[in-house]
LOBA-653913 format. One record per residue (C-alpha): residue number from 1; residue in one letter; x, y, z. Coordinates in steps of 0.02 Angstrom, whole numbers, always signed. Example, Ala and Ser with C-alpha at 12.3 -4.5 7.8 and 13.67 -1.06 7.14 Angstrom:
LOBA-653913
<fike k="1" r="a" X="+615" Y="-225" Z="+390"/>
<fike k="2" r="s" X="+684" Y="-53" Z="+357"/>
***
This chain:
LOBA-653913
<fike k="1" r="m" X="+4172" Y="+4696" Z="+4649"/>
<fike k="2" r="a" X="+4327" Y="+4684" Z="+4542"/>
<fike k="3" r="r" X="+4348" Y="+4556" Z="+4404"/>
<fike k="4" r="y" X="+4503" Y="+4447" Z="+4416"/>
<fike k="5" r="l" X="+4584" Y="+4422" Z="+4246"/>
<fike k="6" r="d" X="+4726" Y="+4297" Z="+4229"/>
<fike k="7" r="v" X="+4843" Y="+4339" Z="+4085"/>
<fike k="8" r="h" X="+4986" Y="+4235" Z="+4016"/>
<fike k="9" r="p" X="+5150" Y="+4323" Z="+4061"/>
<fike k="10" r="v" X="+5235" Y="+4293" Z="+3893"/>
<fike k="11" r="n" X="+5092" Y="+4278" Z="+3768"/>
<fike k="12" r="p" X="+4944" Y="+4380" Z="+3834"/>
<fike k="13" r="q" X="+4779" Y="+4310" Z="+3771"/>
<fike k="14" r="p" X="+4701" Y="+4436" Z="+3648"/>
<fike k="15" r="r" X="+4525" Y="+4397" Z="+3711"/>
<fike k="16" r="t" X="+4572" Y="+4436" Z="+3891"/>
<fike k="17" r="i" X="+4666" Y="+4594" Z="+3840"/>
<fike k="18" r="s" X="+4510" Y="+4648" Z="+3744"/>
<fike k="19" r="q" X="+4408" Y="+4627" Z="+3903"/>
<fike k="20" r="v" X="+4531" Y="+4738" Z="+3997"/>
<fike k="21" r="v" X="+4521" Y="+4872" Z="+3861"/>
<fike k="22" r="e" X="+4330" Y="+4867" Z="+3864"/>
<fike k="23" r="l" X="+4334" Y="+4901" Z="+4051"/>
<fike k="24" r="l" X="+4456" Y="+5045" Z="+4027"/>
<fike k="25" r="r" X="+4350" Y="+5123" Z="+3889"/>
<fike k="26" r="a" X="+4199" Y="+5111" Z="+4004"/>
<fike k="27" r="d" X="+4291" Y="+5223" Z="+4129"/>
<fike k="28" r="g" X="+4353" Y="+5076" Z="+4231"/>
<fike k="29" r="l" X="+4501" Y="+5075" Z="+4349"/>
<fike k="30" r="i" X="+4618" Y="+4925" Z="+4347"/>
<fike k="31" r="a" X="+4769" Y="+4858" Z="+4440"/>
<fike k="32" r="y" X="+4894" Y="+4784" Z="+4319"/>
<fike k="33" r="p" X="+5073" Y="+4717" Z="+4320"/>
<fike k="34" r="t" X="+5227" Y="+4805" Z="+4252"/>
<fike k="35" r="d" X="+5413" Y="+4771" Z="+4250"/>
<fike k="36" r="s" X="+5433" Y="+4869" Z="+4412"/>
<fike k="37" r="c" X="+5277" Y="+4824" Z="+4513"/>
<fike k="38" r="f" X="+5087" Y="+4830" Z="+4504"/>
<fike k="39" r="a" X="+5009" Y="+4995" Z="+4454"/>
<fike k="40" r="l" X="+4837" Y="+5074" Z="+4453"/>
<fike k="41" r="g" X="+4780" Y="+5123" Z="+4279"/>
<fike k="42" r="c" X="+4638" Y="+5212" Z="+4188"/>
<fike k="43" r="q" X="+4604" Y="+5289" Z="+4018"/>
<fike k="44" r="l" X="+4674" Y="+5461" Z="+3979"/>
<fike k="45" r="g" X="+4507" Y="+5552" Z="+3984"/>
<fike k="46" r="n" X="+4440" Y="+5464" Z="+4138"/>
<fike k="47" r="r" X="+4417" Y="+5604" Z="+4266"/>
<fike k="48" r="d" X="+4334" Y="+5487" Z="+4391"/>
<fike k="49" r="g" X="+4477" Y="+5364" Z="+4373"/>
<fike k="50" r="l" X="+4604" Y="+5498" Z="+4418"/>
<fike k="51" r="d" X="+4501" Y="+5544" Z="+4571"/>
<fike k="52" r="r" X="+4490" Y="+5362" Z="+4623"/>
<fike k="53" r="i" X="+4679" Y="+5340" Z="+4609"/>
<fike k="54" r="r" X="+4704" Y="+5497" Z="+4714"/>
<fike k="55" r="s" X="+4581" Y="+5430" Z="+4843"/>
<fike k="56" r="i" X="+4659" Y="+5256" Z="+4853"/>
<fike k="57" r="r" X="+4835" Y="+5325" Z="+4872"/>
<fike k="58" r="h" X="+4793" Y="+5485" Z="+4968"/>
<fike k="59" r="l" X="+4883" Y="+5591" Z="+4837"/>
<fike k="60" r="d" X="+4887" Y="+5781" Z="+4832"/>
<fike k="61" r="s" X="+4883" Y="+5893" Z="+4679"/>
<fike k="62" r="s" X="+5073" Y="+5894" Z="+4661"/>
<fike k="63" r="h" X="+5083" Y="+5708" Z="+4623"/>
<fike k="64" r="h" X="+5155" Y="+5665" Z="+4453"/>
<fike k="65" r="f" X="+5044" Y="+5540" Z="+4363"/>
<fike k="66" r="t" X="+5129" Y="+5433" Z="+4231"/>
<fike k="67" r="l" X="+5079" Y="+5400" Z="+4053"/>
<fike k="68" r="v" X="+5127" Y="+5220" Z="+4015"/>
<fike k="69" r="c" X="+5162" Y="+5214" Z="+3829"/>
<fike k="70" r="a" X="+5175" Y="+5074" Z="+3701"/>
<fike k="71" r="d" X="+5326" Y="+5144" Z="+3610"/>
<fike k="72" r="f" X="+5436" Y="+5297" Z="+3589"/>
<fike k="73" r="a" X="+5331" Y="+5369" Z="+3448"/>
<fike k="74" r="q" X="+5179" Y="+5372" Z="+3562"/>
<fike k="75" r="l" X="+5278" Y="+5443" Z="+3707"/>
<fike k="76" r="g" X="+5339" Y="+5587" Z="+3597"/>
<fike k="77" r="q" X="+5161" Y="+5647" Z="+3568"/>
<fike k="78" r="f" X="+5137" Y="+5692" Z="+3751"/>
<fike k="79" r="v" X="+5302" Y="+5769" Z="+3808"/>
<fike k="80" r="h" X="+5431" Y="+5892" Z="+3743"/>
<fike k="81" r="l" X="+5609" Y="+5826" Z="+3723"/>
<fike k="82" r="d" X="+5762" Y="+5919" Z="+3661"/>
<fike k="83" r="n" X="+5897" Y="+5821" Z="+3570"/>
<fike k="84" r="a" X="+6003" Y="+5779" Z="+3722"/>
<fike k="85" r="v" X="+5855" Y="+5723" Z="+3827"/>
<fike k="86" r="f" X="+5784" Y="+5626" Z="+3679"/>
<fike k="87" r="r" X="+5945" Y="+5525" Z="+3665"/>
<fike k="88" r="a" X="+5954" Y="+5492" Z="+3853"/>
<fike k="89" r="v" X="+5773" Y="+5437" Z="+3868"/>
<fike k="90" r="k" X="+5776" Y="+5335" Z="+3707"/>
<fike k="91" r="a" X="+5929" Y="+5238" Z="+3765"/>
<fike k="92" r="a" X="+5841" Y="+5187" Z="+3927"/>
<fike k="93" r="t" X="+5675" Y="+5130" Z="+3854"/>
<fike k="94" r="p" X="+5592" Y="+5011" Z="+3872"/>
<fike k="95" r="g" X="+5645" Y="+4992" Z="+4052"/>
<fike k="96" r="q" X="+5615" Y="+5024" Z="+4236"/>
<fike k="97" r="y" X="+5621" Y="+5214" Z="+4227"/>
<fike k="98" r="t" X="+5494" Y="+5353" Z="+4238"/>
<fike k="99" r="f" X="+5540" Y="+5520" Z="+4160"/>
<fike k="100" r="i" X="+5467" Y="+5687" Z="+4214"/>
<fike k="101" r="l" X="+5455" Y="+5802" Z="+4063"/>
<fike k="102" r="p" X="+5362" Y="+5958" Z="+4004"/>
<fike k="103" r="a" X="+5192" Y="+5905" Z="+3938"/>
<fike k="104" r="t" X="+5117" Y="+5944" Z="+3769"/>
<fike k="105" r="r" X="+4938" Y="+6004" Z="+3746"/>
<fike k="106" r="e" X="+4885" Y="+5823" Z="+3720"/>
<fike k="107" r="v" X="+4893" Y="+5796" Z="+3909"/>
<fike k="108" r="p" X="+4736" Y="+5846" Z="+4006"/>
<fike k="109" r="r" X="+4769" Y="+5990" Z="+4126"/>
<fike k="110" r="r" X="+4704" Y="+5892" Z="+4276"/>
<fike k="111" r="m" X="+4848" Y="+5769" Z="+4253"/>
<fike k="112" r="l" X="+4985" Y="+5900" Z="+4255"/>
<fike k="113" r="h" X="+5091" Y="+5959" Z="+4400"/>
<fike k="114" r="p" X="+5001" Y="+6121" Z="+4446"/>
<fike k="115" r="k" X="+5157" Y="+6230" Z="+4442"/>
<fike k="116" r="k" X="+5280" Y="+6144" Z="+4326"/>
<fike k="117" r="r" X="+5157" Y="+6086" Z="+4191"/>
<fike k="118" r="t" X="+5249" Y="+5921" Z="+4185"/>
<fike k="119" r="v" X="+5198" Y="+5738" Z="+4177"/>
<fike k="120" r="g" X="+5281" Y="+5569" Z="+4199"/>
<fike k="121" r="v" X="+5307" Y="+5452" Z="+4052"/>
<fike k="122" r="r" X="+5376" Y="+5277" Z="+4035"/>
<fike k="123" r="i" X="+5384" Y="+5124" Z="+3922"/>
<fike k="124" r="p" X="+5383" Y="+4963" Z="+4023"/>
<fike k="125" r="e" X="+5471" Y="+4803" Z="+3974"/>
<fike k="126" r="h" X="+5323" Y="+4692" Z="+4018"/>
<fike k="127" r="a" X="+5218" Y="+4592" Z="+3894"/>
<fike k="128" r="t" X="+5050" Y="+4615" Z="+3981"/>
<fike k="129" r="a" X="+5069" Y="+4802" Z="+4011"/>
<fike k="130" r="l" X="+5122" Y="+4831" Z="+3831"/>
<fike k="131" r="a" X="+4981" Y="+4722" Z="+3764"/>
<fike k="132" r="i" X="+4853" Y="+4826" Z="+3859"/>
<fike k="133" r="v" X="+4924" Y="+4993" Z="+3800"/>
<fike k="134" r="r" X="+4939" Y="+4936" Z="+3619"/>
<fike k="135" r="a" X="+4760" Y="+4871" Z="+3616"/>
<fike k="136" r="l" X="+4697" Y="+5030" Z="+3699"/>
<fike k="137" r="g" X="+4782" Y="+5135" Z="+3566"/>
<fike k="138" r="e" X="+4836" Y="+5272" Z="+3686"/>
<fike k="139" r="p" X="+4940" Y="+5287" Z="+3846"/>
<fike k="140" r="l" X="+4873" Y="+5220" Z="+4009"/>
<fike k="141" r="v" X="+4865" Y="+5345" Z="+4152"/>
<fike k="142" r="s" X="+4955" Y="+5258" Z="+4295"/>
<fike k="143" r="s" X="+5019" Y="+5269" Z="+4471"/>
<fike k="144" r="t" X="+5117" Y="+5142" Z="+4573"/>
<fike k="145" r="l" X="+5005" Y="+5033" Z="+4682"/>
<fike k="146" r="l" X="+5079" Y="+5093" Z="+4846"/>
<fike k="147" r="l" X="+4949" Y="+5112" Z="+4982"/>
<fike k="148" r="p" X="+4956" Y="+5250" Z="+5114"/>
<fike k="149" r="g" X="+5070" Y="+5206" Z="+5260"/>
<fike k="150" r="e" X="+5154" Y="+5062" Z="+5168"/>
<fike k="151" r="d" X="+5339" Y="+5058" Z="+5126"/>
<fike k="152" r="a" X="+5325" Y="+4935" Z="+4981"/>
<fike k="153" r="p" X="+5203" Y="+4919" Z="+4836"/>
<fike k="154" r="m" X="+5080" Y="+4775" Z="+4825"/>
<fike k="155" r="t" X="+5148" Y="+4628" Z="+4723"/>
<fike k="156" r="q" X="+5017" Y="+4490" Z="+4729"/>
<fike k="157" r="g" X="+4860" Y="+4495" Z="+4622"/>
<fike k="158" r="w" X="+4752" Y="+4398" Z="+4745"/>
<fike k="159" r="e" X="+4804" Y="+4515" Z="+4887"/>
<fike k="160" r="i" X="+4761" Y="+4667" Z="+4783"/>
<fike k="161" r="k" X="+4588" Y="+4596" Z="+4746"/>
<fike k="162" r="d" X="+4557" Y="+4558" Z="+4930"/>
<fike k="163" r="t" X="+4612" Y="+4731" Z="+4984"/>
<fike k="164" r="l" X="+4541" Y="+4841" Z="+4846"/>
<fike k="165" r="d" X="+4395" Y="+4737" Z="+4782"/>
<fike k="166" r="h" X="+4271" Y="+4876" Z="+4820"/>
<fike k="167" r="v" X="+4364" Y="+5016" Z="+4729"/>
<fike k="168" r="l" X="+4433" Y="+4929" Z="+4573"/>
<fike k="169" r="d" X="+4346" Y="+4864" Z="+4418"/>
<fike k="170" r="a" X="+4476" Y="+4731" Z="+4378"/>
<fike k="171" r="v" X="+4639" Y="+4654" Z="+4437"/>
<fike k="172" r="v" X="+4748" Y="+4594" Z="+4294"/>
<fike k="173" r="d" X="+4871" Y="+4460" Z="+4352"/>
<fike k="174" r="s" X="+5016" Y="+4386" Z="+4255"/>
<fike k="175" r="g" X="+5105" Y="+4303" Z="+4400"/>
<fike k="176" r="d" X="+5270" Y="+4371" Z="+4459"/>
<fike k="177" r="c" X="+5313" Y="+4550" Z="+4415"/>
<fike k="178" r="g" X="+5431" Y="+4678" Z="+4487"/>
<fike k="179" r="e" X="+5433" Y="+4719" Z="+4672"/>
<fike k="180" r="e" X="+5515" Y="+4891" Z="+4666"/>
<fike k="181" r="p" X="+5449" Y="+5054" Z="+4591"/>
<fike k="182" r="t" X="+5536" Y="+5134" Z="+4443"/>
<fike k="183" r="t" X="+5684" Y="+5251" Z="+4458"/>
<fike k="184" r="v" X="+5618" Y="+5427" Z="+4426"/>
<fike k="185" r="v" X="+5723" Y="+5548" Z="+4325"/>
<fike k="186" r="d" X="+5663" Y="+5729" Z="+4316"/>
<fike k="187" r="f" X="+5712" Y="+5815" Z="+4154"/>
<fike k="188" r="s" X="+5598" Y="+5965" Z="+4183"/>
<fike k="189" r="d" X="+5741" Y="+6089" Z="+4167"/>
<fike k="190" r="g" X="+5840" Y="+5994" Z="+4035"/>
<fike k="191" r="t" X="+5960" Y="+5911" Z="+4156"/>
<fike k="192" r="a" X="+5940" Y="+5746" Z="+4247"/>
<fike k="193" r="v" X="+5883" Y="+5753" Z="+4428"/>
<fike k="194" r="i" X="+5856" Y="+5582" Z="+4505"/>
<fike k="195" r="t" X="+5707" Y="+5604" Z="+4622"/>
<fike k="196" r="r" X="+5683" Y="+5420" Z="+4666"/>
<fike k="197" r="v" X="+5805" Y="+5277" Z="+4657"/>
<fike k="198" r="g" X="+5711" Y="+5119" Z="+4614"/>
<fike k="199" r="a" X="+5722" Y="+4969" Z="+4500"/>
<fike k="200" r="g" X="+5814" Y="+5056" Z="+4358"/>
<fike k="201" r="d" X="+6002" Y="+5083" Z="+4377"/>
<fike k="202" r="p" X="+6024" Y="+5271" Z="+4411"/>
<fike k="203" r="e" X="+6209" Y="+5274" Z="+4363"/>
<fike k="204" r="r" X="+6174" Y="+5301" Z="+4178"/>
<fike k="205" r="f" X="+6093" Y="+5469" Z="+4221"/>
<fike k="206" r="e" X="+6209" Y="+5528" Z="+4359"/>
<fike k="207" r="a" X="+6334" Y="+5593" Z="+4232"/>
<fike k="208" r="l" X="+6195" Y="+5700" Z="+4157"/>
<fike k="209" r="a" X="+6145" Y="+5775" Z="+4323"/>
<fike k="210" r="a" X="+6177" Y="+5959" Z="+4351"/>
***
């Protein structure tokens, strides 16, 4: 049975955030709000958490998981960026974008795309998401909370708890959050390929596309 944790949307309570981090460090799986929509999240080394996300969403091995980072310095530890890509990504963060980039050795192999050796990264513009990642001290492995057969992600904390109570350890709710997934920009080959148009404006990257 999942815990339901109510967090202030502007000033997240440190005590509640600490409870979330304790669950994550105990190999828990949470649903939490971002600036795009709710996401599923677990700690970087949580193999069971990854399997549970795959099971909930019916994902195959080619799915790109996302590392939700606290800041650009943290993001840079987990992906390779050349100068041009660095400038493009830096200018769009924090924001409603996910970037697919070549992973460094800091990323567990089970998280990587099996052929491309890439991973998703993003920095959200959301107080609760950032508070969790900062308190955790490392990126949060995440995937949009979009259930199989559904066209839109889940957006209400109480609904998430009712639906996924048996497979989550906690639902973190801060009230309204985004209702549309991030825009995904694939920089695997050094040029911008927009693979999903979502909440982030894609126009800023269209000029960089091959």
